[in-house]
N, C-alpha and C positions, 0 to 999 in steps of 0.2 A: 050296087056298083057306084052309083052317084053319090051314096052316102060316104063310102070309102074315100073317094077323091076329095070330098069336102073336109075330111078329117085330116087327110095326109098333107095336103097343101099347107094348111096353117102350121102344122108341126115342122115342116121343113122351113118355113119363114122364120119361125121362132128359133130354131137351131142356128140358122145363119146369122141372125142378129146376135145371139149369145156368143157365137165364136168371134164375130167382129168386135163386140165389146170387150171380150177377154184379151184379144190381141192388142187392141188399143191401150188397155190398161197395162199389160206387160211392156209394151213399148215405152210407155210413159215411166214406168218404174225402172227400167234398164237404163234409160237415159239419165235418171236422177243418180243411180249408182255409179255410173261411168263419170258423171260429173263430180261426185264425191271422191271417187278414186283419183280423178285428176287433181283434185284439190289436195288430197293427201300426198300424192307424188310431188306436187309443186311445192309443198311445204319444206323448208330448209331444217335438216336435222344436224346434230353435232355429235361427234364421237372422240374417243381417246386414241391417240396413235400407238399407245402401249398397250391398251386393252380394247380392241375393236368392238367387243361385244357390249360395251358401254354406250348407249344411244340416247341422247337428250334432244329435246325440242327447242332448246335455247342454250347460248354459250355459257360456260362456267368452268369448274375444275373437276377433275376425275375423282370420284369418290374412293378410288382405291390408292392411286399414286399421287394424287394432287396435282397432276399436270393440267395445263390449259387445254380445253377441248378444242378440236379443229372441225371444220366444215366436213360433213360426210358427203362423199360423191355417190350419186345415184347411177349405178351402172346398168339399170333394168332397160333403159331405152337403147337397145343395141343399134349401132350404126349412127348414133347421134354425134355431132361434132362437139368436141370439148373445148372449153374456153382455156385460156392461158393459165388462169387460176386453178382450174380443175386438173390440168396437166401437172401443175407444180404440187397440188395436193396429192396426185397419184404417185409422183416421185417421192414425196414425203412418207408414203406408206412403206417404202423400203427402208426408211431409217428406223433406228431403234433408239429410244430415249430412256436414260436410267436416272433415277433420283439418287442423291447422295447415299441414302440407305441401301438401295438396291446394288449400287456400285460396290459398297463395302462388302455386302453379303455375297455378291457373285465374284469378288476378289478381281476386279477389273483394274488393270493398271496400264498406263500408256507411256510411251516414249516418243521423243522428237526424232523424226527421220533426219540423218545427217549425210553429207558427202564425205566418204572416208576412203582410205587406202586399204584394200583388202588383200591379205596374204593367205593364200591357200597352203596348208600344210598336208603333206602326204606321209603317212606313217607306214613303215615297211619293216621287215625283218631281214637280217643278213648274216652271212657266215664269213669270218675272216679267212683269207687264202694266202699262200705264198705269192710274192710278186714273181711271175714267171720270167720276167726279163731280168730278175736278180738271182736266178738259180744257175748252178753249174755242176758238172760231174768231174772228178778227178779220175783219170784213166791212166793206164800203163802204156807208155809210148814205145816200150820195148819189152820183149819176152825175158823173163828171169824170175828170181826168187826174192820175196819180200824179206829182207834180212832185219829191218828195224821198222817199227811203227812209232811215230811221235805222237799219234792220236789213237787212243784205244776206246773212247767212249762216244755215243751219240749225245749230241747236245753241247759238245765242246766248241769253244771258239777257235777258229784257225785264221791266220793271216798269210796273205799271198807273199809276204816277205819271208816266211819261214817254212821249211820243208815238212810235209805231213808224213813221209815214209822215205826209206832208202831200199833201193833194189840192187841186186847183183845180177849182172847179165854178161855171159861170155862174148856175146856179139858186141856189147858196148865196149868191153876190154879191148877186143881186137880193133875196133874202130879208133879208139884212143891211141893205140900203138901205131896205127897207120898214120894218124895225124902227126905224131911225134917224128915218125920217119920222114914224112913229108916236109916237116920244118927243117930237119937236118939236111935233107937234100937240097932244099931251097938255099940254105947257107953255102953249101958247096958249089952249087950251079950258078949262083948270082955273080960270080967273078969270071965266068966264061966269056971269052971274046965273041962267041957265037950268039947272037940275039935269040934264036929260037930255043936254045938250050937254057939260057937264063930265065927266059919267060915260062919254060916248061916247069920249073920249080914253083913258081907262083900258082900255076894251075893245079899242081898236085895238092898244095896246102889248101886252096880254096875248095877243092872237091872233098878232101877229107873233113874239113870244117862243115861243109854243108851236110854231110851224112850225120855228123855229131848233133847238129841242130835239129835234124829230123828225128832223132832219138830223144829229143827233150832237153838237150844240154844247152844251158843259157851262155851268153856271150862272156859273162864274168867267170864262169866255170872253165870255159875253153881257154881264157887268159891264164887262170890259175894252173891249168893242166900245162900250157906251154911254159910258164914260169918254173913249175916243179920239175918238169922234164920226165915225169913218170906217170903212168895211168892211175886213176882213181878206181879202187876195186868196187865201191858202191857209189850209185848215182842218186843223188837227192831228188825227190819228186815234190813239186810245188802245186799249190792249188791256184786256179786261174782267178779267183777273187777271194776276198775276206768274207767270213760269214760263219753260220752255225752248221755243224755236221748234222744232218737230219737222216743220214743213212750210211752205215759201214758195212761194206761187202767182203772185206778181207781179214785174214788173221796173219800175224807174224809167222814167217817161215813158209807161207803158201806160195806156190809157183803160179805165175800169171802169164797170160799171152798178150800179145800186142792188141791194144784196144780194150782190154777187160776194165770194167769200172771198178774203182777202189772206194771212193766216197762220193756222197751227194751233199752239195754245200748250198746253203740258202742265206741271203742277206736279208735280215729282218729289220733293218732300219726304215724300210718302207714295206707296206703290205697292201693287198687288195681286200676290198669288202664287196662281196657279190650280194646285192640286195634284190628282193623279188617285188615286182611292182604289178598289181592287178591290172587287167587289160582295160577296165574303164578309166583308170588313172594314167595309163601309159601315154596318151597324147600330150600330157603336161610335162614329160620328162625330156630333157635335152642335155647334150654334151656340154659340159662346163658349169653346170649348176652346182651350187654349194650344198654340201650334205653334212648334217650333224650326226655323229655316231655316238651312241650311248651304250655302256656296258654295265651290267649288274655288278661286275667285279670292281668298278670304279664309279660308284654313284656320285653324281654332283660334279663329275669331271668329263665333260663331253670332248670328243675328238672331232676334228674337222677334215674334210676332204672334199674332192670334186669328182663329178662323173666323167669318166674318161672314155667309156665305151657302152653302148647299149646293144645287146645281143640281137641278131636280126631273126629270132625265131621265138615262138611261144611254147611254154610247156603245156601239153594237152591235159595233164593230170591236175595240175594246180592252177591252170589258167592265169599264169603269170609270166612276165617278161623280166629277164635278169638285166640289171644294170651294174657295170663295174665302177667301183669307187677306189680311186688311187689316193693314198694318203700316208703322211709320215707317221712313224711309230716310235716316238721318244721313249727311251728307256726299255723298249721292246715289251711294253705293257700288254699289247693286243697279241694274243696267241693264235696261231692258225687253228681253224675248226672251232673257234669261239663263236657263240651266238651273240649277236648284237642287235640293237634296234636303230633304225635309221629315220632321221626327220629331214624331209625335203621341203624347203619353203619356197613357194612360187608367188611372186608379186603378180596380181591381177589388175593393178592400177587403181585409179580413183573411180568410185561408183557409189550409187545409193545403197546404203546397208541398213538392213533391219534385223533384229533377232529372229531366229528360226521359228519361235513360237508365235510370232505375229501372222504367219502365213498359214492359212487353212487350205489344205490340198484335197480336193475331191476326186482327183484322178483326171478329170476333164478341164478343170479350172482351178486357178489359185486366187483366193480372195483375202483381202486385208480390210479390216475394220478401221476406218479413219474417223477420229473425232472432230467433227466440223465445228461444233460449238460445245459449251459446257453441258456435258451429259448426253450429247446427241452424236450417234454414230451412224455412218453410212457405209455400205459395202462397196469395195472397189476391186476390180479385176486387175491383176498384176502379171507380168512376165518375169519369171525368176532365172537367175544364172547359176554361178558357182556357189557352193557352200563350204564354209570354213568354221569348224568347231560349232559355235552356237550363233554364227552370223550367216546371212544369206544376201546374195547380190540381187538387187531389183533392177531389171533392164528397162521396164516401162510400167507406168500406172501410178508411180509416186514421184514426189518431188521433195526437195530438202525443205524442211520446216513443217511438213505434215506430222500429225500426232496420230499414232496407230496404237491399237491395243495389242499388248504382249502377252497378257493373261486374261482369261475369261472370254476370250474370242468365241469359243464354241458355245457358251451360254448365250451370248449376244446373237449368234447366228441361229440358234434354236429358237430364240423368240422372234427372229425375223421370219422363220419358217411358220411359226404359229400365226403370225400376222398375214402370211402370204406375200412377204415382201421378196426382194431380190437378193437374198443371201445365197449361201452355198447351195449348189444343185445336188439334191439328195434323191433324184428320180432313180438313179441306178441302184439305190438301196431299198426301193420299194416305197419311199416316202413321197413320191410325186402323185399327181392326180391321174386316175386311170382314164385312158382314152375312150371316147364315145364310141360304141359299137354301132354299126349301121343297123337300123331296124330296131334298135332297143333304146329305151330313154337313158339319158346321161345320169350316172349316179350322183345322189346328192352330195354337196360338199360336206367335209367333216366339221362338226361344230368346234369352234375355236376357243370355247370357254371352258375346256377340260382342264387347263392348267392356269391357275389363277396365282398371281404374284403377291396377293395379300397375305399368304402364308409366310412371306419373307419379312414381315414386320419385326423389328427389333424390340 
C-alpha cells in the first residue's frame, strides 16, 4: 500500500507540470498569431474600383483595365467608426468607371440634361359624325297629295330658297278662298260709318292669314295670292335650311298627313368628330383644346378643330371617354362615318427633360446613371413625370447641365451590381442577398470574379 502511494504521487506531480507547460506554450503561440493577424489587418491594401477582386499591397494600376488602384476598406471590424476618407471611398464603390475601350464596346452614349418645354401628344381614333345642330327634317304642314317632287335622290343639295316639293290639299284650297273673301269683305266694310263694322273686316283678314301661315304658307306667297285674286292649287314646300338630302321618305303622288316627314337634311359645311380617349389620358383633356385630325383619304393634309364637349360617362367595354371635336369641313372632304386619327397636343410647361432610355425603372425606383467625370458614372435616384414620345419629364434628382447615359445604362448597372454598389435594386428578381435565418449561419457572399471585363479587349 505504501509502495502504491510512492508511485502515484510522483506521477500526478509530473502530469500537472506537463499540463502547465503545454498551456504556457499554447498561450505564447496564440499571442504571437494574434499579433501577426493584427499586423496583417493593419496593413493597407489597394484594389480596383472596376474589378474589386484585384487586391495589391501597394498603389499602382489595375492589370485588367489600367485604372488607378484605390485604397481597400477593411470592413471586418464591425462597429468601428469610419473616417471621412473611408466614407468617401465607400461611396466611390457605387461608382462605375469605364475605359474608352469598354465604353465603345458597351455602346455607352451620354447627353446633357436641358431645361426644355415638353408637349405631350395624345393619339386617339375618331369617327366623323353629322353636326346635330345643323340637321333638319322637312315635314308636311298640311294633309294632301305630293303632286311634284323637285328632289328625287339622296345626296342632292337643296337650298332653303327653293321648294323641294309641291302638295295639293283641299283644306289649303278652302283656306285660300276664305282669305280672298275676307280681303273682299274688308274692302267693302272699310267705308262703313260704324267703327265696329269697319274693324271687323280687318279681323277677318288677319284670322284667315294666320290659318294660311299655320299651313306653311309664307308671307310672299300670301301677297302673291292677294295680288292674283285666285287660289293656288299646289302649295310649294321649302326646307328649313340648306344642305344635303341624307334621307328621302316620300314618292311623287303619295298622300301624306300633317306632320309626316318628307326629307332629312344635313349641313356638312361643319362636322363633328367623336374621338375616344383612354381613361389614363382623360385627365389631360379639356374643352377648348386644339385637335389635329388626320385622314388616310387625304395624307399630308391635316384638319383642325377644337374640343367642344367631353361626354360625362365612360364606355365600360372599351374603357374610353368620348370627346366631341367641332370643326369646319371645307369642300365637304370629311364624310360622316369616316375613320380618322386625332392628335391632341398638351403643353406641360418647362421642365428637366431626358430621353426615356436614360431612366432604368425597377418598379420600386427609377435610376439614372450620371457621368460625374470622364468615364466615371454614379447612380442617382430620380422622380419622373409625364412621358411624350421618346422624352420623359424629371421632377427631381437631376439639374440642367448633368450628363446622363442614354444607352448602355443597363450594362453599367449590371457592373455596379457585381461590385455590390448602389445601382438598381434587383432584389425583387432574386438577385439580392438572401436574409440571414435565425439559428443558421449566414450564406457566404457570391464570388464577384465570375465576370471579367478583360474579355472585352479590342
